[in-house]
C-alpha positions as CSV (number, residue, x, y, z in Angstrom):
1,M,40.0,68.6,4.9
2,R,43.5,67.0,3.6
3,A,44.3,66.3,0.5
4,E,46.6,63.4,-1.1
5,I,48.8,63.8,-4.6
6,V,49.5,60.4,-6.3
7,S,51.7,61.0,-9.3
8,I,51.9,58.4,-11.7
9,G,55.0,57.6,-14.1
10,D,57.6,55.3,-14.3
11,E,59.5,58.4,-15.8
12,L,59.2,60.1,-12.4
13,L,60.5,56.9,-11.1
14,K,63.6,56.6,-12.6
15,G,64.6,60.1,-12.3
16,Q,63.9,60.9,-15.9
17,R,61.2,63.9,-15.0
18,V,60.8,66.8,-12.3
19,N,57.4,66.4,-10.4
20,T,56.2,69.3,-11.0
21,N,53.0,69.1,-11.4
22,A,52.5,68.1,-7.1
23,A,54.4,71.1,-6.3
24,F,51.5,73.6,-8.3
25,I,48.5,71.3,-7.4
26,A,49.4,71.7,-3.2
27,A,50.5,75.4,-3.4
28,A,46.6,75.8,-5.4
29,L,44.9,73.9,-2.6
30,A,46.7,75.9,0.3
31,G,45.0,78.8,-1.5
32,I,41.5,76.9,-0.4
33,G,42.1,75.8,2.6
34,V,43.5,72.1,1.8
35,P,46.6,71.0,3.3
36,V,48.3,68.6,1.4
37,G,50.1,65.7,3.6
38,R,51.4,63.2,1.3
39,I,52.9,63.5,-2.0
40,V,53.3,59.8,-3.8
41,S,54.8,58.6,-6.8
42,C,53.3,55.5,-8.5
43,S,54.8,53.2,-11.0
44,D,52.6,52.9,-14.4
45,L,51.3,49.0,-13.2
46,E,47.8,48.5,-12.5
47,H,48.2,46.3,-9.1
48,E,50.4,49.1,-7.8
49,M,47.8,52.1,-7.9
50,V,45.2,50.4,-6.4
51,S,47.3,49.9,-3.6
52,V,48.9,53.7,-3.6
53,F,45.0,54.6,-4.4
54,T,43.4,52.0,-1.5
55,E,46.0,54.0,1.0
56,S,45.4,56.9,0.5
57,L,42.2,56.7,0.5
58,E,41.7,55.7,3.4
59,R,43.7,58.9,4.9
60,A,42.8,61.6,2.7
61,D,39.5,63.4,2.0
62,I,40.6,63.9,-1.8
63,V,43.5,62.3,-3.6
64,L,44.2,64.2,-6.3
65,V,46.5,61.9,-9.4
66,T,48.0,62.7,-12.2
67,G,49.0,60.9,-15.5
68,G,48.0,57.9,-17.2
69,L,44.9,59.2,-18.9
70,G,46.8,59.0,-22.2
71,P,45.3,56.9,-25.5
72,T,48.4,54.6,-25.2
73,R,48.9,51.6,-23.7
74,D,50.9,52.7,-20.2
75,D,48.0,55.1,-19.3
76,R,46.4,52.7,-16.9
77,T,45.1,54.7,-14.4
78,R,41.1,54.6,-15.2
79,K,41.9,50.7,-15.3
80,A,43.0,50.5,-12.3
81,V,40.3,53.0,-10.9
82,Q,37.8,50.7,-12.5
83,E,39.2,47.9,-10.2
84,L,39.4,49.4,-7.5
85,L,36.0,50.9,-7.6
86,D,34.2,47.8,-9.3
87,R,32.9,50.6,-11.6
88,G,31.9,50.6,-16.0
89,L,33.3,53.1,-18.2
90,E,30.3,55.3,-19.7
91,L,31.0,58.0,-22.6
92,S,31.2,61.5,-21.5
93,E,28.9,63.6,-24.5
94,D,30.5,66.7,-23.4
95,A,34.2,65.2,-23.8
96,Y,33.4,63.9,-26.9
97,V,32.3,66.9,-28.6
98,N,35.1,68.8,-27.2
99,L,37.1,66.2,-28.5
100,A,35.7,65.7,-32.0
101,D,35.6,69.5,-32.4
102,R,39.8,69.7,-31.3
103,M,40.4,66.7,-33.9
104,K,38.4,68.7,-36.7
105,Q,40.3,71.8,-35.7
106,R,43.5,69.2,-36.3
107,G,42.5,67.7,-39.9
108,V,42.6,64.4,-38.2
109,E,39.8,61.9,-38.2
110,L,38.5,60.8,-35.1
111,S,39.8,57.0,-34.5
112,E,38.7,54.7,-31.8
113,S,41.3,55.2,-29.3
114,L,41.0,58.5,-29.5
115,R,37.2,58.5,-28.6
116,D,38.3,56.4,-26.0
117,Q,39.7,59.3,-24.2
118,A,35.9,60.7,-23.9
119,M,35.3,57.6,-21.9
120,V,35.0,58.3,-17.9
121,I,34.6,56.6,-14.9
122,E,30.4,56.0,-14.3
123,G,29.3,58.9,-11.6
124,S,31.9,60.9,-12.4
125,H,31.7,64.4,-12.3
126,V,33.6,65.5,-15.7
127,I,36.1,67.7,-15.6
128,A,36.5,69.9,-19.4
129,N,40.1,69.2,-20.9
130,T,40.2,72.6,-22.2
131,R,43.6,72.5,-23.4
132,G,43.9,68.6,-24.5
133,T,41.8,65.5,-24.7
134,A,41.5,63.2,-22.1
135,A,38.4,64.0,-19.7
136,G,39.8,64.4,-16.2
137,M,37.2,63.4,-13.5
138,I,36.0,63.8,-10.4
139,I,34.5,60.7,-8.1
140,G,32.6,60.6,-4.9
141,C,34.3,56.7,-3.5
142,G,31.4,56.0,-1.5
143,E,31.0,54.4,1.8
144,R,33.7,52.1,1.3
145,F,36.0,54.8,1.4
146,H,34.1,57.1,3.8
147,H,32.8,58.8,0.9
148,H,36.5,60.6,0.1
149,Y,36.9,61.7,-3.5
150,L,39.5,60.9,-6.2
151,V,40.0,63.6,-8.7
152,L,41.9,62.2,-12.2
153,M,43.7,64.5,-14.3
154,P,46.3,64.4,-16.8
155,G,49.5,64.8,-16.6
156,V,50.7,66.7,-18.6
157,P,50.9,70.5,-17.0
158,S,49.1,72.3,-19.0
159,E,46.3,70.8,-19.1
160,M,46.2,69.3,-15.3
161,K,46.7,73.4,-14.4
162,A,43.7,74.2,-16.8
163,M,41.6,71.9,-14.6
164,M,42.8,72.7,-11.7
165,E,42.2,76.7,-12.3
166,L,38.8,76.2,-14.4
167,T,37.1,73.1,-12.5
168,V,39.0,71.5,-9.4
169,L,39.4,74.4,-7.5
170,S,36.3,76.0,-7.2
171,Y,34.2,72.1,-6.4
172,F,36.7,71.9,-3.1
173,A,36.4,75.8,-2.0
174,A,33.2,75.1,-1.5
175,L,33.5,72.1,1.0
176,S,36.5,73.6,2.8
177,T,36.1,74.8,5.7
178,T,39.8,75.3,6.6
179,A,41.9,78.5,5.9
180,I,45.6,78.4,5.6
181,R,48.2,80.9,5.3
182,H,51.8,80.3,3.6
183,T,54.5,83.1,3.9
184,P,58.0,82.8,2.4
185,V,60.6,84.5,4.5
186,K,63.6,84.6,1.4
187,T,66.8,85.5,2.3
188,L,70.3,86.2,1.7
189,G,74.2,85.9,2.6
190,I,73.0,83.9,6.2
191,G,73.3,80.4,6.7
192,E,70.6,77.9,8.7
193,S,72.1,77.9,12.0
194,T,73.0,81.8,12.3
195,L,69.3,82.4,11.3
196,A,68.4,79.7,14.0
197,A,69.7,81.2,16.7
198,M,68.9,84.5,15.3
199,I,65.4,84.0,15.8
200,V,65.2,81.1,18.6
201,D,62.4,83.2,21.0
202,I,60.2,83.8,18.0
203,E,60.0,79.9,17.0
204,D,59.5,78.9,20.6
205,H,56.5,81.1,21.1
206,L,54.5,80.6,17.9
207,P,50.5,80.8,17.7
208,Q,48.6,78.0,17.8
209,G,48.3,76.7,14.5
210,T,51.2,78.3,13.0
211,T,54.7,76.2,12.1
212,L,57.8,77.5,11.1
213,A,60.0,75.6,8.5
214,Y,63.9,76.4,7.4
215,L,64.3,75.3,3.5
216,P,68.1,76.2,2.5
217,H,69.4,77.0,-0.6
218,A,72.8,78.1,-2.3
219,A,72.6,81.3,-1.2
220,G,71.3,81.3,2.0
221,V,68.0,79.8,3.6
222,N,64.1,80.6,3.6
223,L,61.4,80.1,6.0
224,M,58.1,79.0,5.4
225,I,55.0,80.5,7.8
226,S,52.3,78.4,7.5
227,S,49.1,79.2,10.1
228,I,46.1,76.8,9.9
229,G,42.7,77.6,11.4
230,R,38.7,78.0,10.5
231,K,38.9,81.8,10.9
232,Q,40.7,83.2,7.7
233,E,41.3,86.5,9.5
234,E,42.6,84.8,12.6
235,V,44.8,83.2,10.3
236,D,46.1,85.8,8.5
237,S,46.7,87.9,11.8
238,D,49.1,85.0,13.4
239,N,51.0,84.5,9.8
240,R,51.4,88.3,9.6
241,S,52.5,88.4,13.4
242,I,55.1,86.0,13.1
243,V,56.6,87.1,9.7
244,D,56.4,90.9,10.7
245,A,58.6,89.9,14.6
246,I,61.6,88.3,11.8
247,L,61.4,91.0,9.3
248,K,62.1,92.8,12.6
249,R,64.9,90.7,13.6
250,A,66.7,89.7,10.4
251,G,65.2,91.9,8.1
252,K,68.8,93.2,7.0
253,F,69.1,89.7,5.4
254,I,65.5,89.3,3.5
255,F,64.7,90.1,0.3
256,A,61.2,89.1,-0.3
257,T,58.1,87.7,1.7
258,S,56.3,86.6,-0.9
259,D,56.7,84.4,-4.0
260,V,59.1,86.3,-6.2
261,T,62.6,85.3,-7.3
262,L,65.8,87.6,-6.6
263,E,66.1,88.8,-9.9
264,E,62.3,89.5,-10.1
265,T,63.2,91.7,-6.6
266,I,66.1,93.2,-8.2
267,G,64.0,94.7,-11.3
268,A,61.5,96.1,-9.0
269,L,64.1,97.9,-7.3
270,L,65.8,99.0,-10.5
271,S,62.2,100.3,-12.0
272,S,61.5,101.7,-8.8
273,R,64.6,104.1,-8.9
274,G,64.8,104.7,-12.8
275,M,68.0,103.0,-12.8
276,T,69.8,100.6,-15.6
277,V,72.3,98.0,-15.4
278,A,74.8,96.5,-17.5
279,V,77.1,93.2,-16.3
280,A,80.3,91.8,-17.5
281,E,80.9,88.8,-16.7
282,S,83.8,85.9,-17.2
283,C,83.3,82.6,-15.3
284,T,79.4,83.0,-15.3
285,G,79.5,83.0,-19.1
286,G,76.2,85.0,-18.9
287,L,74.3,83.3,-16.5
288,V,73.9,87.2,-14.5
289,A,72.6,88.6,-17.6
290,S,70.2,86.0,-18.4
291,R,69.0,85.6,-15.2
292,L,68.5,89.3,-14.7
293,T,66.4,89.3,-18.3
294,D,63.9,86.3,-17.1
295,V,62.1,88.7,-15.9
296,P,59.2,90.4,-18.0
297,G,59.4,94.0,-19.1
298,S,63.9,93.8,-18.0
299,S,64.3,95.9,-21.4
300,L,63.5,99.0,-19.0
301,Y,66.6,98.8,-16.7
302,F,68.9,96.2,-18.4
303,L,71.0,97.6,-21.0
304,Q,73.5,95.7,-21.5
305,G,76.0,92.3,-21.4
306,F,79.5,91.2,-22.3
307,V,80.6,87.6,-21.8
308,V,84.9,88.0,-21.7
309,Y,85.9,84.8,-21.0
310,S,89.7,85.0,-22.4
311,N,92.0,87.1,-21.1
312,Q,92.1,88.5,-24.6
313,A,88.3,89.1,-24.3
314,K,88.5,90.9,-21.5
315,Q,91.4,93.4,-23.4
316,K,89.7,93.7,-26.5
317,T,86.0,93.8,-25.3
318,L,86.7,96.3,-22.4
319,G,90.0,97.4,-22.8
320,V,91.6,95.3,-19.5
321,N,95.1,96.8,-19.0
322,K,97.2,93.7,-20.0
323,D,99.8,94.4,-17.4
324,L,97.0,94.3,-14.9
325,I,96.2,91.0,-15.8
326,E,99.7,89.5,-15.8
327,S,100.7,91.3,-12.3
328,F,97.0,90.5,-10.1
329,G,96.0,87.2,-12.2
330,A,92.3,87.4,-14.6
331,V,90.7,86.6,-11.0
332,S,91.2,89.4,-8.4
333,D,89.6,91.9,-7.1
334,E,91.5,94.3,-9.4
335,V,90.4,93.2,-12.9
336,A,86.9,92.4,-11.5
337,R,87.5,96.2,-10.5
338,A,88.5,97.0,-14.1
339,M,86.2,95.2,-15.6
340,A,83.1,96.8,-14.0
341,K,84.2,100.5,-14.5
342,R,85.0,100.0,-18.1
343,C,81.2,97.9,-18.6
344,L,79.6,100.9,-17.3
345,E,81.7,103.6,-19.0
346,I,80.7,101.2,-22.6
347,S,77.1,100.8,-21.6
348,G,76.4,104.5,-20.2
349,A,74.2,102.6,-17.2
350,D,73.6,103.7,-13.8
351,I,75.6,100.5,-12.5
352,A,77.8,97.8,-13.8
353,V,78.3,94.3,-11.7
354,S,81.2,92.3,-13.0
355,T,82.5,88.4,-12.3
356,T,85.5,86.2,-12.5
357,G,86.7,83.1,-10.9
358,I,87.4,79.5,-11.0
359,A,84.7,77.5,-11.6
360,G,86.9,74.3,-12.0
361,P,87.2,71.3,-11.7
362,S,90.2,72.6,-13.2
363,G,92.7,75.7,-12.7
364,G,92.7,76.1,-9.1
365,S,95.9,76.8,-7.0
366,P,96.8,77.0,-3.3
367,E,96.9,80.9,-3.6
368,K,93.3,80.9,-5.8
369,P,91.3,77.4,-5.6
370,V,88.7,76.2,-7.4
371,G,85.7,78.4,-6.0
372,M,86.6,81.6,-5.9
373,V,85.0,84.6,-7.4
374,C,85.6,88.3,-7.7
375,L,82.9,90.5,-7.8
376,A,82.7,94.2,-8.5
377,I,80.2,96.6,-8.3
378,A,80.6,100.4,-10.3
379,T,78.4,102.8,-10.0
380,K,77.8,106.5,-12.3
381,L,76.3,108.7,-8.7
382,S,78.9,107.7,-6.9
383,G,82.0,107.2,-9.0
384,T,83.1,104.5,-6.8
385,V,83.9,100.8,-7.7
386,L,83.0,98.3,-4.7
387,S,85.1,94.4,-5.1
388,K,84.8,91.4,-3.0
389,T,85.9,88.1,-3.2
390,L,84.8,84.6,-2.0
391,F,84.9,81.5,-1.7
392,M,82.2,78.5,-2.9
393,H,82.6,74.9,-2.5
394,G,80.6,72.9,-5.5
395,D,80.9,70.9,-9.3
396,R,81.2,73.5,-12.1
397,E,77.4,73.7,-12.3
398,S,76.9,75.0,-9.2
399,N,79.7,77.0,-8.5
400,K,78.4,78.7,-11.6
401,F,75.2,79.6,-9.9
402,R,76.3,80.8,-7.0
403,F,78.7,82.5,-8.1
404,S,75.6,84.8,-10.3
405,E,74.2,84.4,-7.0
406,A,76.7,86.1,-5.3
407,A,76.7,88.8,-8.1
408,L,72.9,89.5,-7.9
409,R,73.5,89.4,-3.9
410,E,76.1,92.3,-4.1
411,L,73.8,94.0,-6.6
412,W,70.5,94.0,-4.6
413,E,72.7,94.7,-1.4
414,Y,73.7,98.4,-3.2
415,L,70.1,98.9,-4.3
416,R,68.5,97.9,-0.9
417,D,71.1,100.2,1.2
418,Q,70.1,103.5,-1.4
419,E,66.9,103.5,0.2
């Protein structure tokens, strides 16, 4: 089986909202062996929806639709499906009871517009909404559309996710005869062309049914190894063989082969080694500390963070020598090293990371341009301070993120080399 995803909403087409629903649905379907061939965003206009649904149902066994099931006038998905399939509406008793109970708990009277949320397309398999009011539907579309399926779900991510996990995935898993395996290979510190040259012979000899995609990001490039076939054991074996070959060839640049972030990887390394970390930040404004503490359980290894944006703060909070700043400048290896060393001493951590740089758009010079960042790591174990100067190219926001990514990369490389 193959699927297509249709996301309803003018807000998606105007760029007012990022379509996270489609990414979740595609990843979830892959887990039951249903590949997604196309993702489409569509306006709230009924005739546009009818056109898109018609095209998708001609191609795909399953068309999953999110959005347009609410109680307001711009929620027109059901009407579009009624027109497409020439079917009426019927009351779902289960959906009505769920709705009545939910309204009672909120102390809200069940109005006619809310009652309408329990009306479903005739012949639907109703999907219970455990997080909201609008019922979802799995609809067999009959001979006209080759007995393909429409799946209607709300656009609210929490409601859609609950429907997928509790009903939709199990419903279609029973019908799927395909096995799929997707494995991300996440890298740092290597460009797309360099990595491609390094693994060109591996890419030239992929097993049948296996593909390799390049996904560049701010600090390197990720790969996605995808395998599809009839038998799960063979698919897993083919997929693993390519991942292992890439690890053998480019392992020093790879921090993960699963859906984990760099900060999660660092957290796991710190925890396994029983080590703690503190940070002293200037140009990143606390972003390194924020990313490290985004990980649940980070209090086990993250001790402290200093945001010392001004020269005065560097001197007063961390005790960086004024003469050092005046001699070398706030953005310098010397100041980065002093920041890391004092951060280590004050916090008592095993490792301290520092950042100082020029995010832009102003503040640069020919000697120290916008995008320059100086990083340092001080460690209790060795008593040494390592520093590095890098140059990025981007606007202020992207530079700050890249600076934080570079700092985390240096921390990851240090921890990796401690094995």
